[in-house]
C-alpha positions in Angstrom: 16.3 10.0 -19.4 12.3 10.0 -18.9 10.8 13.7 -18.7 8.0 13.8 -16.2 7.2 17.4 -16.6 6.1 16.1 -20.8 3.7 13.4 -19.0 2.4 15.8 -16.9 1.4 17.9 -20.0 0.3 15.2 -21.8 -2.4 13.9 -19.3 -3.5 17.9 -18.7 -3.9 18.2 -22.6 -6.3 15.1 -21.9 -8.1 16.7 -19.1 -9.1 19.9 -21.0 -10.9 17.8 -23.9 -13.5 17.1 -20.7 -14.4 20.7 -19.8 -17.8 19.5 -21.0 -17.8 16.8 -18.5 -17.7 18.9 -15.0 -16.1 21.8 -13.1 -12.4 20.9 -13.6 -9.0 21.1 -11.2 -6.7 23.7 -10.9 -4.2 21.1 -12.7 -6.5 21.5 -15.5 -6.3 25.2 -16.2 -8.6 27.3 -13.4 -9.9 27.3 -10.0 -8.8 25.9 -6.9 -7.1 22.2 -6.4 -10.6 20.8 -5.4 -12.4 17.6 -5.6 -15.0 18.3 -8.0 -18.1 17.1 -5.9 -18.7 13.7 -5.2 -19.0 10.6 -7.3 -15.6 11.4 -9.2 -12.3 9.2 -8.1 -8.9 10.1 -6.7 -6.0 8.0 -8.4 -2.2 8.9 -6.9 0.6 8.0 -8.8 4.2 8.8 -9.0 6.5 9.2 -12.1 10.3 8.5 -12.2 12.1 11.7 -13.0 15.9 10.8 -12.9 17.9 10.4 -15.5 21.0 9.1 -16.5 23.3 11.0 -14.2 21.2 10.2 -11.1 22.8 7.0 -10.6 26.6 6.3 -12.7 27.6 2.9 -13.4 29.9 1.7 -10.7 29.3 4.1 -7.6 28.5 3.0 -4.1 25.0 2.7 -3.5 23.4 3.8 -0.1 21.9 0.1 0.5 25.2 -1.5 -0.1 26.8 -2.9 -3.5 27.7 -0.7 -6.6 25.7 0.5 -9.5 25.5 -2.0 -12.3 23.2 0.6 -14.4 22.7 4.6 -14.6 19.7 6.3 -13.5 18.1 6.5 -17.0 14.6 4.3 -17.4 14.0 1.6 -16.9 17.7 0.1 -16.4 18.2 2.0 -13.2 16.0 -0.1 -11.1 18.7 -3.3 -12.3 20.6 -1.7 -9.6 18.0 -3.7 -6.9 20.3 -6.3 -7.3 23.0 -5.1 -5.8 21.3 -3.0 -3.7 18.2 -4.9 -2.4 17.4 -1.2 -0.8 17.2 0.3 -4.3 15.0 3.3 -4.7 14.6 6.8 -6.2 12.5 9.4 -4.5 9.6 10.6 -7.0 7.0 13.2 -7.1 3.4 12.6 -6.6 0.5 13.7 -8.8 -3.5 12.9 -7.8 -5.6 12.4 -11.0 -9.4 13.2 -10.4 -11.0 10.9 -12.9 -15.2 9.6 -13.5 -15.7 6.2 -12.2 -15.7 5.6 -16.0 -11.8 6.4 -16.1 -11.8 9.8 -18.1 -9.9 12.4 -16.8 -10.9 15.4 -14.9 -7.8 16.8 -13.7 -4.6 16.5 -12.1 -2.8 17.8 -8.8 1.0 18.3 -9.1 2.0 17.4 -5.4 4.5 20.2 -4.7 7.6 17.8 -4.1 9.0 20.1 -1.5 6.3 18.9 1.0 6.2 15.3 0.0 7.4 12.9 -2.0 7.3 8.7 -2.9 9.6 6.2 -3.8 9.7 4.8 -7.4 9.3 1.6 -7.6 8.0 0.9 -4.0 4.9 -1.2 -4.5 2.8 -0.5 -1.4 2.9 3.0 -1.4 0.4 5.8 -2.2 -2.9 4.3 -0.4 -5.6 7.2 -0.5 -8.1 7.1 2.4 -10.8 9.2 2.8 -11.6 10.5 6.6 -14.7 8.9 8.5 -16.1 12.7 8.3 -15.8 12.6 4.6 -13.6 15.7 4.2 -10.3 14.7 3.7 -8.0 12.2 1.9 -4.8 11.2 3.2 -2.1 9.0 2.0 1.9 8.9 3.0 5.8 9.6 1.8 8.6 11.2 2.3 10.0 14.6 3.6 12.8 13.7 0.9 13.6 15.9 -2.3 12.8 14.4 -5.5 16.0 11.7 -7.0 17.4 10.3 -3.7 18.3 6.8 -3.1 16.8 4.7 -1.0 14.6 6.8 1.4 12.0 4.1 2.1 14.7 2.1 4.1 16.4 4.9 6.0 16.0 5.3 9.5 14.5 8.2 11.0 15.3 10.0 14.1 13.4 8.0 16.8 15.0 4.5 16.0 18.6 4.9 14.0 19.9 1.6 13.5 23.3 1.4 13.1 23.1 -2.1 11.3 21.1 -0.4 8.4 23.0 -0.4 5.7 21.1 2.6 4.5 22.7 5.1 6.4 20.4 8.0 6.2 17.7 9.5 7.8 14.7 10.8 6.3 11.0 11.4 8.4 8.0 9.8 6.8 4.9 12.0 6.1 1.3 12.1 6.1 -0.6 14.3 3.2 -4.0 15.5 4.2 -6.0 16.7 1.1 -9.0 18.8 1.7 -11.5 17.9 -1.0 -13.1 21.1 -0.4 -11.0 23.5 0.0 -7.6 21.5 -2.5 -5.3 22.7 0.9 -2.5 20.3 1.1 -0.8 19.5 4.7 1.7 17.5 5.3 3.0 16.1 8.9 6.1 14.8 9.5 6.0 11.5 11.7 9.2 9.3 13.1 7.4 5.8 12.5 8.7 3.3 10.2 12.2 3.5 10.8 14.1 1.7 8.0 11.0 0.7 5.9 8.4 2.7 4.4 4.5 3.9 5.6 2.2 2.6 3.4 -1.4 4.1 4.3 -3.0 6.6 6.8 -6.7 7.6 7.3 -7.9 10.3 9.1 -10.5 9.3 12.4 -11.6 12.0 14.7 -8.7 13.8 15.2 -6.2 11.6 14.9 -3.9 10.0 12.1 -3.9 6.0 12.2 -0.9 4.7 10.0 0.1 1.2 9.0 3.7 0.3 7.6 6.7 -2.1 8.4 9.8 -1.1 10.3 13.4 -2.6 10.4 16.2 -2.9 7.7 19.3 -3.9 9.6 20.4 -7.1 12.0 20.1 -5.5 15.0 20.0 -7.4 18.5 17.1 -7.8 20.7 17.0 -4.5 22.0 17.0 -2.8 18.1 14.8 -5.5 17.5 12.4 -4.2 19.7 12.6 -0.5 19.4 11.8 -1.3 15.9 8.5 -3.0 16.7 7.5 -0.2 18.8 8.0 1.9 15.5 6.3 -0.6 13.4 2.6 -1.9 12.3 -0.4 0.8 13.3 1.3 3.9 14.3 -1.2 6.7 15.5 -0.4 10.8 16.2 -2.7 13.5 16.9 -3.3 15.1 13.2 -4.1 19.0 15.1 -0.6 18.6 17.4 1.9 16.4 16.3 4.7 17.7 18.1 7.8 16.5 17.3 5.9 13.8 14.8 6.8 10.9 17.1 3.9 8.7 16.8 2.0 6.5 19.2 2.2 2.7 18.4 -1.4 0.9 18.8 -1.1 -2.3 20.0 -1.1 -4.1 23.5 2.9 -5.1 24.7 3.1 -9.5 23.7 6.7 -10.5 24.9 9.5 -9.1 26.5 11.5 -5.9 25.1 15.1 -7.2 24.5 14.0 -10.9 23.2 14.7 -11.3 19.7 11.7 -12.9 19.2 7.9 -12.8 20.4 8.4 -9.2 21.3 5.2 -7.9 19.2 2.9 -4.8 19.3 -0.8 -6.0 18.6 -0.5 -9.1 17.6 1.7 -12.3 17.6 2.2 -15.8 16.0 1.9 -17.4 19.6 -1.5 -16.1 19.8 -2.1 -18.5 17.5 -3.1 -22.5 17.7 -0.8 -24.3 15.6 -2.4 -27.3 13.5 0.8 -29.6 13.7 0.9 -29.8 17.3 -2.6 -29.7 19.0 -3.2 -27.8 21.9 -0.4 -25.8 21.3 0.3 -22.4 19.7 2.6 -21.5 17.3 6.5 -20.7 19.0 7.1 -17.2 18.6 8.4 -15.1 15.6 11.0 -12.4 15.2 10.5 -9.6 17.3 8.4 -6.8 15.4 7.6 -8.6 12.0 4.4 -10.0 12.9 2.5 -6.9 12.6 3.9 -6.1 9.1 0.6 -4.5 8.1 -0.1 -3.1 4.6 -3.4 -2.1 3.9 -6.2 -0.5 6.0 -10.0 0.7 6.2 -12.7 2.1 8.7 -15.9 0.8 9.1 -18.1 1.7 11.4 -15.6 3.0 13.5 -13.6 0.0 13.7 -10.3 -0.1 12.2 -8.9 -3.1 10.1 -5.9 -3.9 8.6 -4.4 -6.6 6.5 -0.8 -8.4 6.2 0.2 -10.0 3.2 4.1 -9.9 2.8 6.8 -10.9 4.5 8.2 -14.6 5.9 6.7 -14.0 9.4 3.4 -14.0 11.1 0.7 -14.6 9.2 -0.9 -13.3 5.8 -4.5 -12.1 6.9 -7.0 -9.6 7.8 -7.0 -8.6 11.1 -9.3 -6.1 13.3 -7.8 -3.5 15.6 -9.3 -3.0 18.9 -13.2 -3.5 19.9 -15.7 -2.8 17.9 -17.2 0.6 17.2 -13.8 1.6 19.5 -12.6 4.8 17.2 -16.0 6.4 18.0 -15.4 8.7 20.6 -11.9 9.5 19.3 -10.2 8.0 22.2 -7.6 6.1 20.2 -6.5 2.8 20.1 -3.2 2.7 21.8 -2.6 -1.0 24.1 -5.5 -2.4 21.7 -5.5 -6.3 20.6 -5.1 -6.7 16.7 -6.9 -10.1 16.0 -7.5 -12.2 12.8 -10.8 -11.9 11.6 -13.1 -15.2 12.2 -12.8 -17.3 8.8 -9.6 -15.5 7.4 -6.1 -17.4 7.3 -4.5 -18.2 10.3 -1.8 -20.4 8.5 1.8 -19.4 9.8 3.3 -17.7 7.1 7.0 -19.5 8.0 5.2 -22.8 8.1 3.6 -22.4 4.4 7.2 -21.1 2.7 8.9 -24.2 4.5 9.7 -27.0 1.7 8.4 -29.4 3.6 4.8 -27.9 4.4 5.0 -25.4 1.3 1.3 -23.9 1.0 0.0 -21.5 -1.0 -1.2 -18.2 1.4 -3.0 -15.2 0.5 -1.6 -11.8 0.1 -3.9 -9.1 1.1 -3.5 -6.0 0.4 -6.7 -3.3 0.1 -10.0 -4.1 2.0 -13.3 -2.5 1.4 -16.7 -3.0 3.3 -20.0 -3.2 1.2 -21.8 -3.4 4.4 -21.9 -4.9 8.0 -22.2 -8.1 6.2 -19.4 -8.2 2.8 -16.4 -7.4 2.6 -14.1 -7.2 -0.4 -10.6 -7.9 0.1 -7.9 -7.6 -2.6 -5.0 -9.7 -3.6 -1.9 -8.7 -4.8 -1.1 -12.3 -6.2 2.2 -14.6 -5.3 4.7 -12.4 -7.3 6.3 -14.7 -9.3 7.6 -13.9 -12.6 6.3 -14.6 -16.4 7.4 -17.8 -17.0 8.9 -19.0 -13.7 7.6 -22.4 -12.1 5.4 -22.5 -9.1 3.4 -19.8 -9.8 -0.2 -19.6 -8.1 -3.2 -17.8 -8.7 -5.9 -19.3 -6.5 -6.0 -16.3 -4.2 -5.2 -13.5 -6.6 -8.0 -11.0 -7.3 -10.5 -9.7 -5.6 -12.3 -11.8 -3.0 -15.9 -11.3 -1.7 -16.6 -12.5 1.9 -20.1 -12.6 3.7 -20.5 -12.9 7.5 -22.2 -15.5 8.4 -23.2 -16.5 12.6 -20.0 -14.5 13.3 -17.7 -16.2 10.8 -16.5 -14.6 7.2 -17.1 -16.5 4.5 -15.4 -17.0 1.2 -18.1 -16.1 -1.8 -16.2 -16.2 -4.9 -13.0 -14.9 -6.6 -13.2 -12.7 -9.2 -10.0 -12.7 -11.7 -12.1 -12.8 -15.0 -11.0 -9.6 -17.4 -8.2 -9.2 -14.8 -5.7 -12.2 -14.7 -6.6 -13.4 -18.4 -5.5 -10.3 -19.6 -3.1 -10.4 -22.6 0.9 -9.3 -21.5 1.6 -5.5 -22.4 4.3 -3.4 -22.4 3.3 0.1 -22.3 6.7 1.4 -23.6 8.8 -1.1 -21.6 11.5 -3.3 -23.0 9.7 -6.3 -21.9 6.3 -8.1 -21.2 4.3 -6.8 -18.0 1.0 -8.9 -17.1 -1.4 -8.5 -14.8 -0.9 -10.3 -11.2 -3.5 -9.3 -8.8 -4.8 -6.2 -6.8 -3.3 -3.8 -4.4 -5.6 -1.1 -3.3 -9.4 -0.6 -3.4 -12.2 1.3 -2.9 -15.8 1.1 -3.6 -19.3 2.2 -3.9 -22.8 1.0 -2.8 -25.3 1.0 -6.5 -29.0 1.6 -6.3 -29.7 -1.8 -7.1 -27.9 -3.0 -4.1 -24.7 -3.7 -6.3 -21.2 -2.9 -5.0 -18.9 -1.2 -7.6 -15.2 -2.0 -6.8 -12.4 0.5 -8.0 -9.0 -1.4 -7.7 -5.2 -0.9 -8.6 -3.6 -4.0 -10.1 0.0 -5.8 -9.0 2.2 -6.9 -12.0 4.7 -9.3 -13.0 6.7 -9.3 -15.8 9.4 -11.8 -17.4 12.4 -10.6 -17.3 14.7 -10.8 -14.3 16.9 -8.6 -13.1 14.3 -5.5 -12.5 12.6 -4.4 -9.8 9.0 -5.6 -10.5 7.3 -2.2 -9.0 8.9 -0.5 -12.2 6.4 -1.9 -14.1 3.2 0.5 -15.3 0.4 -1.2 -13.9 -3.4 -0.7 -13.9 -6.7 1.2 -12.7 -10.1 -1.2 -13.4 -13.4 -2.0 -11.8 -15.8 -4.1 -11.7 -19.5 -4.1 -10.5 -20.3 -7.2 -8.0 -24.3 -8.2 -7.6 -26.2 -10.5 -6.1 -26.2 -12.7 -9.0 -22.5 -12.1 -10.0 -20.1 -15.3 -9.9 -16.6 -16.3 -11.1 -17.7 -16.6 -14.8 -20.2 -14.2 -15.1 -18.2 -11.2 -13.9 -15.5 -9.1 -15.2 -13.2 -6.3 -14.9 -12.8 -3.2 -17.3 -9.7 -1.7 -17.3 -10.0 2.0 -16.7 -6.5 3.4 -17.3 -3.1 1.5 -18.0 0.1 3.7 -16.3 2.5 4.7 -18.9 6.6 3.8 -18.9 7.9 5.6 -15.8 4.4 5.9 -14.1 3.5 3.5 -11.3 -0.1 4.1 -9.7 -0.8 3.8 -6.0 -4.1 3.7 -4.8 -7.9 5.2 -5.2 -10.5 6.9 -3.8 -14.1 7.5 -4.2 -15.6 9.8 -2.6 -19.6 9.3 -2.1 
C-alpha cells in the first residue's frame, strides 16, 4: 500500500528546511494557508490513496469488465484494460514553490470538499483570476477511493447508455490568494467525462471539459453537447449548479452529427474538396476543449485530444468580450489564424495519415507572443510510428494578423534519459500539458510547465506515471538549439502533478 499521508509528511519536512527563504504556508507549521506574496509558483498534484482492498481481483468494475488487479499501486491501473473508464478518486495538494523549484509549503485540500481522479491526465489545471486575487481548479464532489468518478454522469444529463451508472457533481475550487480560504462550487457540467480547467473573470467561472461516455441517440448526444465545451456559471450565485453553455448553436438538436455549441468542423474548408467545407462531425465532440487562458479580456481555449474536430487553438467570442462581465453565451468559437485546421478524423485515417499537434496549455507573453504547450502523441516507448515534431513548447508571433511559429523548444525535455521515480517500468517525458509564465525585466519570458509522460509497460494507464515540473527562459535570441528546459521537480511514485500558476 502506498501511504499518501507519509508522502505529504515528507514534503512538509522538506519545506521546513526553507524557513529562511520566506514566510511559509500553514502546511509547514503556522500562519494562514495564504499564497506567500508574489513571484512564487503554485503547483497542484494528486496522490493515489488506495490500498489493496480498494479493488478486489474479479470484482465487477463500474465501467465494465472484471478487475484483473487489486487496489495496490501501481498495478491497480492495469484495470484500465477491462474497464476503459477506470479511475480512482484521490486527494489534492497545492504546493507553493520558488521559481527555482524550492518547496515553501503545502496545502492539503479537504477531500470532503473536492477530489481529483487518479490517473486522469487532463485535470487540475490552475488559473489565476483576471483580478489576480484567486486561483481556480476543477475536480469532483466525491469521497476518496471511489471508482470511475471521472466518467460518471451528472444530474443535469443522465445518460442511461453510459457504462458508468453513478452520478457525481463536478466542482470548481476557488483559493483566495490573500486569506487562503477555499470555496467549492458544485456544477452539473461534463456528464460522462471530466472538467479540466476553470478561470474566474468578472464574477463568472468559465470552464472547459468534455462530456459523453455512452452510445446514446442524437437526442442524448445533443443534450451532452449542451453540457460540454466551454461552460459558465455565476461565482456568487451558482444556484443549483446548472451551467450555461458558451457557444452559438450550430446544427440541429437531435441529430447525431453536426449539433455543436460554438465550433463545428463543418465551418472549416476541406482542402481535399476545394470550395467545400468538411462534412459535419459527431455531435458534441468538436468542442472537446482542455486548455484555457484569458488575455486582454479575451478567452482562448485548446483542443488536442479525441478523433473528431480539429486539434488547435481557439478564440471564444469577440476580442475583449469579457471586459463588461456580460459573459459569452452564444459566442462564436474560431481557430486562431495560422493554427492547425486539418480535421483530426482525416489526419488519423490510414489513407491520409498526418501528424497533428496536441495543444494543451497556453500563455501569452504579450499581445504578439503566444506560447503553446504540446503534450506529444502519447505513443508508448518502443512502439513504431511515434512522432515528436510538435511536442514541447511552441512559440508563436503575431504578424499581419496571423500567428507564425517561431520555434519548438524540446531540448532538456524530450532528450531526457528515461527514469523510474520508484516505478517498476521506464518513464520518459513526452511533452507539456499545463503552463504558466512571467515576463522578466530584460523582456525575456520564463515559462513553467507540467510534463506529459509515456512508458514502456503496455497494460497500465499512462497517467499513473510520475511527471515533472520544468521551466525555460525564452528571449529575443533564443532558438531551439541554444535554449533548454530545467527540471524543477519530479513527482514520486503514486503522485501526478496537474497544473502550475505564477502569481506576479
